[in-house]
C-alpha positions as CSV (number, residue, x, y, z in Angstrom):
1,M,4.5,8.6,-24.1
2,N,1.0,7.3,-25.0
3,E,-2.1,8.2,-23.0
4,H,-2.5,5.1,-21.2
5,V,1.1,5.6,-19.5
6,K,0.1,9.1,-18.5
7,E,-3.1,7.8,-17.2
8,L,-1.4,5.2,-14.9
9,L,1.0,7.9,-13.7
10,Y,-1.9,10.2,-12.6
11,Q,-3.6,7.5,-11.0
12,M,-0.4,6.3,-9.4
13,L,0.2,10.0,-8.1
14,E,-3.7,9.9,-6.3
15,T,-2.8,6.5,-4.9
16,E,0.2,7.4,-3.1
17,L,-1.3,10.7,-1.9
18,G,-4.5,8.6,-0.7
19,G,-2.1,6.3,0.9
20,V,-0.5,8.9,3.1
21,Q,-4.3,9.8,4.3
22,V,-4.9,6.0,4.7
23,Y,-2.0,5.6,6.8
24,T,-2.4,8.4,8.7
25,T,-5.9,7.5,9.4
26,A,-5.2,3.8,10.5
27,L,-2.7,4.9,12.9
28,E,-5.5,6.6,14.8
29,C,-7.2,3.0,14.8
30,V,-3.8,1.0,15.6
31,V,-3.7,-1.0,19.1
32,N,-0.8,-3.4,18.4
33,D,2.5,-1.8,19.0
34,E,4.2,-3.5,16.5
35,L,1.7,-3.1,13.8
36,E,1.9,0.8,14.8
37,E,5.8,0.8,14.2
38,E,4.9,-0.8,10.8
39,W,2.7,1.6,9.8
40,T,4.5,4.3,10.9
41,K,7.4,3.2,8.7
42,Y,4.9,2.5,5.7
43,L,3.6,6.1,6.0
44,E,7.0,7.5,5.9
45,Q,8.0,5.4,2.8
46,T,4.5,6.5,1.2
47,Q,5.4,10.2,2.0
48,R,8.6,9.4,-0.1
49,H,6.9,7.6,-2.8
50,V,4.6,10.6,-3.3
51,E,8.2,12.8,-3.9
52,V,9.1,10.2,-6.3
53,V,6.2,10.1,-8.5
54,R,6.2,13.9,-8.4
55,E,9.9,13.9,-9.4
56,L,9.0,11.6,-12.2
57,F,6.3,14.1,-13.4
58,G,9.1,16.8,-13.6
59,K,11.2,14.4,-15.4
60,L,8.5,13.4,-17.9
61,G,6.9,16.9,-18.5
62,L,3.6,16.0,-16.7
63,D,1.5,18.2,-14.7
64,P,0.6,16.8,-11.2
65,E,-2.4,18.6,-10.8
66,T,-3.8,17.4,-14.1
67,Q,-7.3,15.8,-13.1
68,T,-8.7,12.5,-15.2
69,P,-11.8,10.5,-14.6
70,G,-9.6,7.7,-13.4
71,R,-7.5,10.1,-11.1
72,Q,-11.1,11.2,-9.7
73,V,-12.1,7.4,-9.1
74,V,-9.0,6.7,-7.4
75,H,-9.6,9.8,-4.9
76,H,-12.8,8.7,-4.3
77,I,-11.8,5.1,-3.3
78,G,-9.3,6.5,-1.1
79,G,-11.5,9.2,0.8
80,S,-14.1,5.9,1.0
81,L,-11.0,4.1,2.6
82,V,-10.5,6.8,4.8
83,K,-14.4,7.3,6.1
84,A,-14.4,3.6,6.8
85,M,-12.0,3.6,9.2
86,Q,-13.5,6.8,10.7
87,M,-16.7,5.3,10.9
88,A,-15.0,2.3,12.8
89,L,-13.6,4.7,15.3
90,S,-16.7,6.5,15.9
91,S,-18.6,3.6,16.3
92,G,-17.8,3.1,20.0
93,G,-16.8,-0.7,19.3
94,E,-13.8,-2.5,20.5
95,P,-10.7,-0.6,19.3
96,E,-9.5,-3.9,17.9
97,A,-12.5,-3.8,15.7
98,A,-11.5,-0.6,14.3
99,Q,-7.9,-1.8,13.9
100,L,-9.1,-4.7,11.8
101,V,-11.1,-2.3,9.6
102,A,-7.8,-0.2,9.2
103,C,-5.8,-3.6,8.3
104,E,-8.5,-4.0,5.7
105,C,-8.2,-0.7,4.3
106,V,-4.6,-1.0,4.2
107,V,-4.8,-3.9,2.0
108,F,-7.2,-2.5,-0.1
109,A,-5.1,0.7,-0.9
110,E,-1.9,-1.2,-1.0
111,T,-3.6,-3.7,-3.6
112,K,-4.0,-0.8,-6.0
113,D,-0.7,0.7,-5.1
114,H,1.3,-2.6,-5.9
115,L,-0.4,-3.0,-8.9
116,N,0.5,0.4,-10.0
117,W,4.1,0.1,-9.4
118,E,4.1,-3.5,-11.1
119,L,2.6,-2.0,-14.4
120,L,4.9,0.8,-14.4
121,S,7.8,-1.7,-14.0
122,K,6.4,-3.3,-17.3
123,C,6.0,0.2,-19.1
124,A,9.9,0.7,-18.2
125,E,10.7,-2.5,-19.8
126,K,9.5,-1.4,-23.2
127,A,10.1,2.5,-22.9
128,K,13.1,4.1,-24.3
129,G,15.7,6.8,-23.9
130,E,15.1,9.2,-21.1
131,E,11.9,8.0,-20.5
132,K,13.1,4.3,-19.9
133,K,15.9,6.0,-17.5
134,A,13.3,8.0,-15.4
135,L,10.7,5.0,-15.1
136,T,13.3,2.4,-14.1
137,A,15.0,4.7,-11.8
138,A,11.7,5.3,-9.8
139,C,10.7,1.8,-10.2
140,E,13.9,0.6,-8.7
141,E,13.6,2.9,-5.8
142,V,10.0,2.0,-4.7
143,E,9.3,-1.6,-5.9
144,D,10.6,-3.6,-3.0
145,E,8.9,-1.5,-0.3
146,E,5.5,-1.8,-2.1
147,D,6.2,-5.8,-2.2
148,E,6.9,-5.4,1.5
149,H,3.6,-3.3,2.0
150,I,1.3,-5.6,0.4
151,Y,2.6,-8.9,1.6
152,H,3.0,-7.8,5.0
153,S,-0.2,-5.9,5.5
154,K,-2.1,-9.0,4.3
155,G,-0.4,-11.2,6.6
156,W,-1.2,-8.6,9.4
157,C,-5.0,-8.6,8.4
158,R,-5.2,-12.2,8.3
159,E,-3.9,-12.9,11.6
160,L,-5.6,-10.4,13.2
161,W,-8.8,-11.9,12.2
162,I,-7.7,-15.2,13.1
163,E,-7.3,-13.7,16.6
164,S,-10.5,-11.9,16.6
165,L,-12.1,-15.3,15.5
166,G,-10.9,-16.7,19.1
167,M,-8.2,-19.0,17.2
168,P,-4.4,-18.9,17.7
169,A,-2.8,-16.3,15.8
170,V,1.1,-15.3,14.7
171,L,1.8,-12.0,15.8
172,P,3.9,-10.5,14.3
173,P,2.6,-12.3,11.1
174,P,5.0,-14.9,9.4
175,E,5.5,-12.8,6.6
176,E,6.8,-10.0,9.2
177,E,9.3,-12.5,10.6
178,K,10.3,-13.8,7.1
179,D,10.6,-10.3,5.6
180,V,8.4,-11.3,2.7
181,K,8.9,-9.3,-0.6
182,T,7.3,-12.0,-3.1
183,A,4.2,-13.8,-3.7
184,I,6.0,-17.2,-3.3
185,G,7.6,-15.9,-0.2
186,A,4.2,-15.1,1.1
187,A,2.7,-18.3,0.2
188,R,5.6,-20.1,1.8
189,A,5.1,-17.5,4.9
190,E,1.5,-18.4,5.4
191,K,2.2,-22.2,5.0
192,A,4.8,-22.0,7.6
193,R,2.5,-20.1,10.2
194,E,1.4,-23.4,11.7
195,E,4.6,-24.5,12.7
196,M,5.0,-21.0,14.5
197,L,2.0,-21.3,16.5
């Protein structure tokens, strides 16, 4: 396995570990009941994704404790997202403002997470033998959930921002209602939102 694929995997583990912290903190900020339900589900899925990556490390003979400069950067970013939400919570502002900060932090975290799995899927296509089997199995288990996480999270963030700006919002967002799991589906859902108002 080449060093760049290993680096991606180390960053993936750190991203998933950070994702658990991001969702745990986001749930402290949530006001909307449906969003709380969504984030609770995503937290549980992210905890499973940590296990999937750890299992993958075992199959590939990688040490999950290995630190790399890239992994340290990912750790720092995840910690910064948690701190941003904590700042919003302790600011004494409206609870909806902290929820909005949490939504943005989830989108930031899920953007990196989604990219990681997309890249690993490409690595799986090129891999051979046992490595290909292990990478493919991990991607097949997680990728659909990651697609849902990113597209639904973006929809929640957009609609909560629209609501905060005093305009009519579609809550839960169309991405949620249409169970979007692709970029094309997300674009269609966003376009269809006007009809849902």
